[in-house]
TITOR-697002 format. One record per residue: residue in three letters; x, z, y of N, C-alpha, C in turn; residue number from 0. Coordinates in Angstrom, 1 decimal. Example, Ala and Ser with C-alpha at 12.3 -4.5 7.8 and 13.67 -1.06 7.14 Angstrom:
BEGIN
 res    n.X    n.Z    n.Y   ca.X   ca.Z   ca.Y    c.X    c.Z    c.Y   n
 Ala   13.2    7.8   -5.7   12.3    7.8   -4.5   13.2    7.8   -3.3   0
 Ser   12.8    7.1   -2.2   13.7    7.1   -1.1   12.9    7.9    0.0   1
END
This chain:
BEGIN
 res    n.X    n.Z    n.Y   ca.X   ca.Z   ca.Y    c.X    c.Z    c.Y   n
 Met   34.6  118.6  183.8   34.1  117.6  182.8   35.1  116.5  182.7   0
 Ala   35.4  116.1  181.5   36.4  115.0  181.3   35.7  113.7  181.8   1
 Asn   36.5  112.8  182.2   36.0  111.5  182.7   35.5  110.7  181.5   2
 Lys   34.4  110.0  181.8   33.8  109.2  180.7   34.7  107.9  180.4   3
 Gln   34.7  107.5  179.2   35.5  106.3  178.8   34.7  105.1  179.3   4
 Arg   35.4  104.2  179.8   34.8  103.0  180.4   34.8  101.8  179.5   5
 Ile   33.6  101.2  179.3   33.5  100.0  178.4   32.9   98.8  179.2   6
 Leu   33.6   97.7  179.2   33.2   96.5  179.8   32.4   95.7  178.8   7
 Ile   31.2   95.3  179.1   30.4   94.5  178.3   30.3   93.1  178.9   8
 Val   30.7   92.1  178.1   30.7   90.7  178.5   29.8   89.9  177.6   9
 Asp   28.6   89.5  178.1   27.6   88.8  177.4   26.7   88.1  178.3  10
 Asp   26.5   86.8  178.1   25.6   86.0  179.0   24.1   86.2  178.7  11
 Asp   23.8   86.9  177.6   22.4   87.3  177.3   22.1   88.6  177.9  12
 Glu   21.4   88.6  179.0   21.1   89.8  179.8   20.4   90.9  178.9  13
 Asn   19.5   90.5  178.1   18.8   91.5  177.3   19.7   92.2  176.3  14
 Ile   20.6   91.4  175.6   21.5   92.0  174.7   22.5   92.9  175.4  15
 Ala   23.0   92.5  176.5   24.0   93.3  177.3   23.4   94.6  177.7  16
 Glu   22.1   94.5  178.2   21.5   95.8  178.7   21.2   96.7  177.5  17
 Leu   20.9   96.1  176.3   20.6   97.0  175.2   21.9   97.7  174.7  18
 Ile   23.0   96.9  174.7   24.3   97.5  174.3   24.7   98.6  175.3  19
 Ser   24.5   98.4  176.6   24.8   99.4  177.6   23.9  100.6  177.4  20
 Leu   22.7  100.4  177.1   21.8  101.6  176.9   22.3  102.5  175.7  21
 Tyr   22.7  101.9  174.6   23.1  102.6  173.5   24.4  103.4  173.8  22
 Leu   25.3  102.7  174.5   26.6  103.3  174.9   26.5  104.4  175.9  23
 Val   25.6  104.2  176.9   25.4  105.3  177.9   24.8  106.5  177.2  24
 Lys   23.9  106.3  176.3   23.4  107.5  175.5   24.5  108.3  174.8  25
 Glu   25.6  107.6  174.5   26.7  108.2  173.8   27.8  108.7  174.8  26
 Cys   27.4  108.7  176.1   28.2  109.3  177.2   29.4  108.4  177.6  27
 Phe   29.2  107.1  177.4   30.2  106.1  177.9   29.8  105.6  179.3  28
 Glu   30.7  105.2  180.1   30.4  104.5  181.3   30.5  103.0  181.1  29
 Thr   29.6  102.2  181.5   29.6  100.8  181.1   29.5  100.0  182.4  30
 Lys   30.0   98.7  182.3   29.8   97.7  183.3   29.5   96.4  182.6  31
 Ile   28.5   95.7  183.1   28.1   94.4  182.5   28.5   93.2  183.3  32
 Val   29.1   92.2  182.7   29.3   90.9  183.4   28.8   89.8  182.4  33
 Tyr   28.6   88.6  183.0   27.9   87.6  182.2   28.7   86.3  182.0  34
 Asp   29.9   86.3  182.4   30.7   85.1  182.1   32.2   85.5  182.1  35
 Gly   33.0   84.5  181.7   34.4   84.8  181.5   35.2   85.1  182.7  36
 Glu   34.9   84.4  183.8   35.6   84.6  185.1   35.3   86.0  185.6  37
 Glu   34.0   86.4  185.5   33.6   87.8  185.9   34.4   88.8  185.1  38
 Ala   34.5   88.5  183.8   35.2   89.4  182.9   36.6   89.7  183.3  39
 Leu   37.4   88.6  183.6   38.8   88.8  184.0   38.9   89.6  185.3  40
 Ala   37.9   89.3  186.3   38.0   90.0  187.5   37.6   91.5  187.3  41
 Ala   36.6   91.7  186.5   36.1   93.1  186.3   37.2   93.9  185.5  42
 Phe   38.0   93.3  184.7   39.0   94.0  184.0   40.0   94.6  185.0  43
 Glu   40.3   93.9  186.1   41.3   94.3  187.1   40.7   95.4  188.0  44
 Ser   39.4   95.4  188.2   38.8   96.4  189.1   38.2   97.6  188.4  45
 Phe   37.6   97.4  187.2   36.9   98.4  186.4   37.9   99.2  185.5  46
 His   39.0   98.6  185.1   40.0   99.3  184.2   39.3   99.9  183.0  47
 Pro   38.7   99.0  182.1   38.0   99.6  181.0   39.0  100.0  179.9  48
 Glu   38.5  101.0  179.1   39.3  101.4  177.9   39.0  100.6  176.7  49
 Leu   37.9   99.8  176.8   37.5   98.9  175.7   36.6   97.8  176.2  50
 Ile   36.7   96.6  175.6   35.9   95.5  176.0   35.1   95.0  174.8  51
 Leu   33.8   94.9  175.0   32.9   94.2  174.1   32.7   92.8  174.6  52
 Leu   33.2   91.8  173.9   33.4   90.4  174.4   32.6   89.4  173.6  53
 Asp   31.6   88.8  174.1   30.9   87.8  173.5   31.7   86.5  173.5  54
 Leu   31.6   85.7  172.4   32.4   84.5  172.3   31.9   83.3  173.1  55
 Met   30.6   83.1  173.0   29.9   82.0  173.6   29.5   82.3  175.0  56
 Leu   30.4   82.1  176.0   30.2   82.4  177.4   30.2   81.1  178.2  57
 Pro   29.5   81.1  179.3   29.6   79.9  180.2   30.9   79.9  180.9  58
 Gly   31.4   78.7  181.1   32.7   78.6  181.8   33.9   78.9  180.8  59
 Ile   34.6   80.0  181.1   35.7   80.4  180.2   35.0   81.2  179.0  60
 Asp   35.3   80.7  177.8   34.7   81.3  176.7   35.4   82.6  176.3  61
 Gly   34.9   83.3  175.3   35.5   84.6  174.9   36.8   84.5  174.3  62
 Tyr   37.1   83.4  173.6   38.5   83.2  173.0   39.5   83.1  174.2  63
 Glu   39.2   82.3  175.2   40.1   82.2  176.3   40.3   83.5  177.1  64
 Val   39.2   84.2  177.3   39.3   85.5  177.9   40.2   86.4  177.2  65
 Cys   40.1   86.5  175.8   40.9   87.3  175.0   42.4   86.9  175.1  66
 Arg   42.6   85.6  175.1   44.0   85.0  175.2   44.6   85.4  176.5  67
 Glu   43.9   85.4  177.6   44.4   85.7  178.9   44.7   87.2  179.0  68
 Leu   43.8   88.0  178.5   44.0   89.5  178.6   45.2   89.9  177.8  69
 Arg   45.4   89.3  176.6   46.5   89.7  175.8   47.9   89.3  176.3  70
 Lys   47.9   88.5  177.4   49.2   88.2  178.0   49.8   89.4  178.8  71
 Thr   48.9   90.3  179.2   49.3   91.4  180.0   48.8   92.8  179.5  72
 Ser   47.9   92.8  178.6   47.3   94.1  178.2   47.0   94.2  176.7  73
 Gln   47.0   95.4  176.2   46.6   95.7  174.8   45.3   96.4  174.8  74
 Val   44.5   96.3  175.8   43.2   97.0  175.8   42.4   96.6  174.6  75
 Pro   41.8   97.5  173.9   41.0   97.2  172.7   39.9   96.2  173.0  76
 Ile   39.7   95.2  172.2   38.7   94.2  172.3   37.9   94.0  171.0  77
 Ile   36.6   94.2  171.1   35.7   93.9  170.0   34.9   92.7  170.3  78
 Met   35.1   91.6  169.5   34.3   90.4  169.8   32.9   90.5  169.2  79
 Leu   32.0   89.9  169.9   30.6   89.8  169.5   30.3   88.3  169.3  80
 Ser   29.6   88.0  168.2   29.3   86.6  168.0   28.2   86.4  167.0  81
 Ala   27.4   85.4  167.2   26.4   85.0  166.2   27.0   84.0  165.2  82
 Lys   28.2   83.6  165.4   28.9   82.7  164.5   29.6   83.5  163.4  83
 Gly   29.2   83.2  162.2   29.7   84.0  161.1   30.8   83.4  160.2  84
 Glu   31.2   82.2  160.6   32.2   81.5  159.8   33.5   82.2  159.8  85
 Val   34.2   82.2  158.6   35.5   82.9  158.5   36.5   82.4  159.6  86
 Phe   36.5   81.1  159.9   37.4   80.5  160.8   37.3   81.2  162.2  87
 Asp   36.0   81.5  162.6   35.8   82.1  163.9   36.3   83.5  163.9  88
 Lys   36.1   84.3  162.8   36.6   85.6  162.8   38.1   85.7  162.8  89
 Val   38.7   84.8  162.0   40.2   84.8  161.9   40.8   84.4  163.2  90
 Leu   40.2   83.4  163.9   40.7   83.0  165.2   40.7   84.1  166.2  91
 Gly   39.6   84.8  166.2   39.4   86.0  167.1   40.5   87.0  166.9  92
 Leu   40.7   87.3  165.6   41.7   88.3  165.3   43.1   87.8  165.6  93
 Glu   43.4   86.6  165.3   44.7   86.0  165.6   45.0   86.1  167.1  94
 Leu   44.0   85.9  167.9   44.2   86.0  169.4   44.4   87.4  169.9  95
 Gly   44.2   88.4  169.0   44.4   89.8  169.4   43.3   90.7  169.4  96
 Ala   42.1   90.2  169.0   40.9   91.1  169.0   41.1   92.2  167.9  97
 Asp   40.6   93.4  168.2   40.7   94.5  167.3   39.6   94.6  166.3  98
 Asp   38.5   94.0  166.5   37.4   94.0  165.6   36.4   92.9  166.0  99
 Tyr   35.5   92.6  165.1   34.6   91.5  165.2   33.2   91.9  164.7 100
 Ile   32.2   91.8  165.5   30.8   92.3  165.1   29.9   91.1  165.2 101
 Met   29.2   90.9  164.1   28.2   89.8  164.0   26.9   90.2  164.6 102
 Lys   26.3   89.2  165.3   24.9   89.4  165.9   23.9   88.8  164.8 103
 Pro   22.8   89.4  164.7   22.4   90.7  165.3   23.0   91.8  164.6 104
 Phe   23.3   92.9  165.3   24.0   94.0  164.7   23.2   95.3  164.8 105
 Asp   23.5   96.2  163.9   22.8   97.5  164.0   23.5   98.4  165.1 106
 Ser   22.6   99.0  165.9   23.1   99.8  167.0   24.1  100.9  166.6 107
 Lys   23.8  101.6  165.5   24.6  102.7  165.0   26.0  102.2  164.5 108
 Glu   26.0  101.0  163.9   27.2  100.4  163.4   28.1  100.0  164.7 109
 Met   27.4   99.5  165.7   28.2   99.0  166.8   28.8  100.2  167.5 110
 Val   28.1  101.3  167.7   28.6  102.5  168.3   29.7  103.1  167.5 111
 Ala   29.6  103.1  166.1   30.6  103.6  165.3   31.9  102.9  165.4 112
 Arg   31.8  101.5  165.5   33.0  100.7  165.6   33.6  100.9  166.9 113
 Val   32.9  101.0  168.0   33.4  101.3  169.3   34.2  102.6  169.3 114
 Lys   33.6  103.7  168.7   34.3  105.0  168.6   35.6  104.9  167.8 115
 Ala   35.5  104.2  166.6   36.6  104.1  165.8   37.8  103.4  166.4 116
 Val   37.5  102.3  167.1   38.6  101.5  167.8   39.2  102.4  169.0 117
 Leu   38.3  103.1  169.7   38.8  103.9  170.8   39.7  105.1  170.2 118
 Arg   39.3  105.6  169.1   40.1  106.7  168.5   41.5  106.2  168.3 119
 Arg   41.6  105.0  167.7   42.9  104.5  167.4   43.7  104.2  168.7 120
 Ser   43.0  103.6  169.6   43.7  103.2  170.8   44.1  104.3  171.8 121
 Thr   43.5  105.5  171.7   43.8  106.6  172.6   44.7  107.6  171.9 122
 Ala   45.2  107.3  170.7   46.2  108.1  170.1   47.4  108.3  171.1 123
 Pro   48.1  109.4  171.0   49.3  109.7  171.9   50.3  108.5  171.8 124
 Lys   50.7  108.1  173.0   51.6  107.0  173.1   53.1  107.5  173.0 125
 Pro   54.0  106.7  172.6   55.4  107.2  172.5   56.0  107.5  173.9 126
 Ala   56.9  108.5  174.0   57.5  108.8  175.3   58.6  107.7  175.5 127
 Pro   59.1  107.5  176.7   60.1  106.6  177.0   61.4  106.8  176.1 128
 Lys   61.9  105.7  175.7   63.1  105.7  174.9   63.1  106.8  173.7 129
 Pro   62.0  106.7  172.9   61.9  107.6  171.8   63.0  107.6  170.8 130
 Ser   63.8  106.5  170.8   64.9  106.4  169.8   65.9  107.5  170.0 131
 Ala   65.9  108.1  171.2   66.9  109.1  171.5   66.4  110.5  171.1 132
 Ala   65.1  110.6  170.7   64.6  111.9  170.3   64.3  112.0  168.8 133
 Pro   64.4  113.2  168.3   64.1  113.3  166.9   62.6  113.0  166.6 134
 Gln   62.4  112.6  165.4   61.0  112.2  165.0   60.3  113.4  164.4 135
 Asn   59.1  113.6  164.7   58.3  114.7  164.2   57.0  114.2  163.6 136
 Gly   56.3  115.0  162.8   55.0  114.6  162.3   55.1  113.6  161.2 137
 Lys   54.1  112.7  161.1   54.0  111.7  160.0   54.8  110.5  160.4 138
 Phe   55.9  110.2  159.7   56.7  109.0  160.0   57.5  108.6  158.8 139
 Val   57.8  107.3  158.8   58.7  106.8  157.8   59.9  106.2  158.5 140
 Glu   61.0  106.2  157.8   62.2  105.7  158.4   63.1  104.9  157.4 141
 Tyr   63.4  103.7  157.9   64.3  102.8  157.1   65.4  102.3  158.1 142
 Pro   66.4  101.6  157.6   67.4  101.1  158.5   66.8  100.2  159.5 143
 Asp   67.0  100.5  160.8   66.5   99.7  161.9   65.0   99.7  162.1 144
 Leu   64.3  100.7  161.4   62.8  100.8  161.6   62.4  102.3  161.4 145
 Ile   61.6  102.7  162.4   60.9  104.0  162.3   59.5  103.8  162.7 146
 Val   58.6  104.2  161.9   57.1  104.0  162.2   56.6  105.5  162.2 147
 Asn   56.1  105.9  163.3   55.6  107.3  163.5   54.1  107.2  163.7 148
 Leu   53.3  107.7  162.8   51.9  107.7  162.9   51.4  108.8  163.8 149
 Thr   52.2  109.9  164.0   51.7  111.0  164.8   51.6  110.6  166.3 150
 Asn   52.6  109.9  166.8   52.6  109.5  168.2   52.4  108.0  168.4 151
 Tyr   52.1  107.3  167.2   51.8  105.8  167.3   52.9  105.1  167.9 152
 Ser   54.1  105.2  167.4   55.3  104.5  168.0   56.0  103.8  166.8 153
 Val   56.6  102.7  167.2   57.4  101.9  166.3   58.7  101.7  167.0 154
 Ile   59.8  102.1  166.3   61.2  101.8  166.9   61.8  100.8  165.9 155
 Tyr   62.1   99.6  166.5   62.6   98.5  165.7   63.9   98.1  166.3 156
 Gln   65.0   98.2  165.5   66.3   97.8  165.9   66.7   98.5  167.2 157
 Gly   66.3   99.8  167.3   66.7  100.7  168.4   65.8  100.6  169.6 158
 His   64.8   99.8  169.6   63.9   99.6  170.8   62.5   99.9  170.4 159
 Thr   61.7  100.4  171.4   60.3  100.6  171.1   59.6   99.3  171.1 160
 Leu   58.7   99.1  170.1   58.0   97.9  169.8   56.5   98.1  170.1 161
 Glu   56.0   97.4  171.1   54.6   97.5  171.4   53.8   96.9  170.2 162
 Met   52.8   97.7  169.8   52.0   97.2  168.6   50.6   97.9  168.7 163
 Pro   49.6   97.0  168.5   48.2   97.6  168.4   48.0   98.6  167.3 164
 Pro   47.2   99.6  167.5   47.0  100.7  166.5   46.8  100.2  165.1 165
 Lys   46.0   99.2  164.9   45.6   98.8  163.5   46.8   98.2  162.8 166
 Glu   47.6   97.4  163.6   48.9   96.9  163.0   49.8   98.0  162.6 167
 Leu   50.0   99.0  163.5   50.9  100.1  163.2   50.4  100.9  162.0 168
 Glu   49.1  101.1  161.8   48.6  101.8  160.7   48.8  101.1  159.4 169
 Leu   48.7   99.7  159.4   48.9   98.9  158.3   50.4   99.0  157.9 170
 Leu   51.3   98.9  158.9   52.7   99.0  158.6   53.1  100.3  158.0 171
 Tyr   52.6  101.4  158.6   52.9  102.7  158.1   52.4  102.9  156.7 172
 Phe   51.1  102.5  156.4   50.5  102.7  155.1   51.4  102.0  154.0 173
 Leu   51.8  100.8  154.3   52.7  100.0  153.3   54.0  100.7  153.2 174
 Ala   54.6  101.1  154.3   56.0  101.6  154.3   56.1  103.0  153.7 175
 Lys   55.0  103.7  153.7   55.1  105.1  153.1   55.0  105.1  151.6 176
 Ser   54.7  103.9  151.1   54.7  103.7  149.6   55.5  102.5  149.2 177
 Pro   56.8  102.6  149.4   57.7  101.5  149.2   57.6  100.9  147.8 178
 Asn   57.5   99.6  147.7   57.5   98.8  146.5   56.2   98.9  145.7 179
 Gln   55.2   99.6  146.3   53.9   99.7  145.7   53.0   98.5  146.2 180
 Val   52.4   97.8  145.3   51.5   96.7  145.6   50.1   97.1  145.9 181
 Phe   49.6   96.7  147.0   48.2   97.0  147.4   47.4   95.7  147.5 182
 Thr   46.2   95.6  147.0   45.4   94.5  147.1   44.8   94.4  148.5 183
 Arg   44.3   93.3  148.9   43.7   93.2  150.2   42.4   94.1  150.3 184
 Glu   41.7   94.2  149.2   40.5   95.1  149.2   40.9   96.5  149.4 185
 Gln   42.0   97.0  148.7   42.5   98.3  148.9   42.9   98.6  150.3 186
 Leu   43.6   97.7  150.9   44.0   97.9  152.3   42.8   97.9  153.3 187
 Leu   41.8   97.1  153.1   40.6   97.1  153.9   39.9   98.5  153.8 188
 Asp   39.8   98.9  152.5   39.1  100.2  152.3   39.9  101.4  152.9 189
 Gln   41.2  101.4  152.8   42.0  102.5  153.2   42.1  102.6  154.7 190
 Leu   42.2  101.4  155.4   42.6  101.3  156.8   41.5  101.1  157.8 191
 Trp   40.4  100.5  157.3   39.3  100.2  158.2   38.3  101.3  158.2 192
 Gly   38.4  102.3  157.3   37.7  103.5  157.3   36.2  103.4  157.0 193
 Tyr   35.4  102.9  158.0   34.0  102.7  157.8   33.8  101.5  156.8 194
 Glu   32.6  101.2  156.5   32.3  100.1  155.6   32.5   98.8  156.3 195
 Tyr   33.7   98.3  156.2   34.0   97.0  157.0   33.3   95.8  156.4 196
 Val   32.6   95.1  157.2   31.8   94.0  156.7   32.5   92.6  156.9 197
 Gly   33.8   92.7  157.3   34.6   91.5  157.4   35.1   91.0  156.0 198
 Asp   36.0   90.1  156.0   36.5   89.6  154.7   38.0   89.9  154.6 199
 Thr   38.6   89.6  153.5   40.0   90.0  153.2   41.0   89.2  154.1 200
 Arg   40.5   88.1  154.7   41.4   87.4  155.6   41.8   88.3  156.8 201
 Thr   41.1   89.3  157.1   41.4   90.2  158.1   42.8   90.8  157.9 202
 Val   43.1   91.2  156.6   44.4   91.7  156.2   45.5   90.7  156.4 203
 Asp   45.2   89.5  156.0   46.2   88.4  156.2   46.6   88.2  157.6 204
 Val   45.6   88.2  158.5   45.9   88.0  159.9   46.8   89.1  160.4 205
 His   46.5   90.4  160.1   47.3   91.5  160.6   48.7   91.4  160.0 206
 Ile   48.8   91.0  158.7   50.2   90.9  158.1   51.0   89.8  158.9 207
 Lys   50.3   88.7  159.2   50.9   87.6  159.9   51.4   88.1  161.3 208
 Arg   50.6   88.9  162.0   51.0   89.4  163.3   52.2   90.4  163.2 209
 Leu   52.2   91.2  162.1   53.3   92.1  161.9   54.6   91.3  161.6 210
 Arg   54.5   90.3  160.8   55.7   89.5  160.5   56.3   88.7  161.7 211
 Glu   55.4   88.4  162.7   55.9   87.8  163.9   56.7   88.7  164.7 212
 Lys   56.5   90.0  164.6   57.2   91.1  165.4   58.4   91.7  164.6 213
 Ile   58.2   91.8  163.3   59.2   92.5  162.5   59.7   91.5  161.4 214
 Lys   61.0   91.1  161.5   61.5   90.1  160.6   62.1   90.8  159.4 215
 Asp   62.3   90.0  158.3   62.9   90.5  157.1   64.2   91.2  157.4 216
 His   64.4   92.3  156.8   65.7   93.1  156.9   66.5   93.0  155.6 217
 Pro   67.8   93.1  155.7   68.6   93.0  154.4   68.1   94.2  153.4 218
 Ser   67.6   95.3  154.0   67.2   96.4  153.1   65.7   96.5  152.8 219
 Trp   64.9   95.7  153.5   63.5   95.9  153.3   62.7   94.7  153.9 220
 Arg   61.5   94.5  153.5   60.7   93.4  154.1   59.2   93.6  153.7 221
 Ile   58.3   93.0  154.4   56.9   93.0  154.0   56.7   91.8  153.1 222
 Ser   56.4   92.1  151.9   56.4   91.0  150.8   55.0   90.7  150.3 223
 Thr   54.8   89.4  150.1   53.5   88.9  149.5   53.7   88.9  148.0 224
 Val   52.7   89.5  147.3   52.6   89.4  145.9   51.5   88.4  145.6 225
 Trp   51.8   87.2  145.3   50.9   86.1  145.2   49.8   86.4  144.2 226
 Gly   48.5   86.2  144.7   47.4   86.5  143.8   47.0   87.9  143.7 227
 Val   47.7   88.8  144.4   47.4   90.2  144.3   47.3   90.8  145.7 228
 Gly   48.3   90.9  146.5   48.3   91.5  147.8   49.6   91.6  148.5 229
 Tyr   49.9   92.8  149.0   51.2   92.9  149.8   51.8   94.2  149.4 230
 Lys   53.2   94.3  149.7   53.9   95.5  149.5   55.0   95.6  150.5 231
 Phe   55.5   96.8  150.8   56.7   97.0  151.6   57.9   97.1  150.6 232
 Glu   58.6   96.0  150.5   59.6   95.9  149.5   61.0   96.5  150.0 233
 Val   61.5   97.4  149.2   62.7   98.0  149.6   63.7   97.7  148.5 234
 Lys   64.9   97.2  148.8   65.9   96.9  147.9   66.6   98.1  147.3 235
 Gln   66.7   98.2  146.0   67.2   99.4  145.4   68.8   99.4  145.5 236
END
């Protein structure tokens, strides 16, 4: 029997944490519950979770700081949980490196669906060492100094493997496979987030910002903003 995927639940509300655990255990996940930020950082080292459900309002170290600390060394998927619905809070969480954001109170089926969706993306085959030396197979796009391979979820930028969360890679691939085609934020949300995403279009802006921090404009191509419309992968003719 395959090992169960491990999920770390971080929430200071014992009832909510136990309820989340119950739903996930029924879906054959292994769970561990902790109730504050310090416990979360310690449990990450000992439990080695494949995904973290992280409440924002925690005693001591809050969820934002936990996320910031984890992102210094790990790309483990993080889904933030919060009763705070302001756009600023969602955007801040995504900018810190969270993969998704769920509002409380949430529907149990939606929560489980989001967990499975994030895990599917994060457990896609990882690139082999020095993939730039190997031929590309499967779904990929190639431009000068850039290869984005959706089959093995690898990005080779300027001859080096670039670490990138799955959702950023999917966004880059989607834009790059249709050069010079403009996509609205709504179209990108619909195409890439799969399920009925309840977030707002600022989610796309945050992911574009993170891509631009890693991949700079090239003389032959760039990720371009079409003001008032959306984004495109601009390739010079």
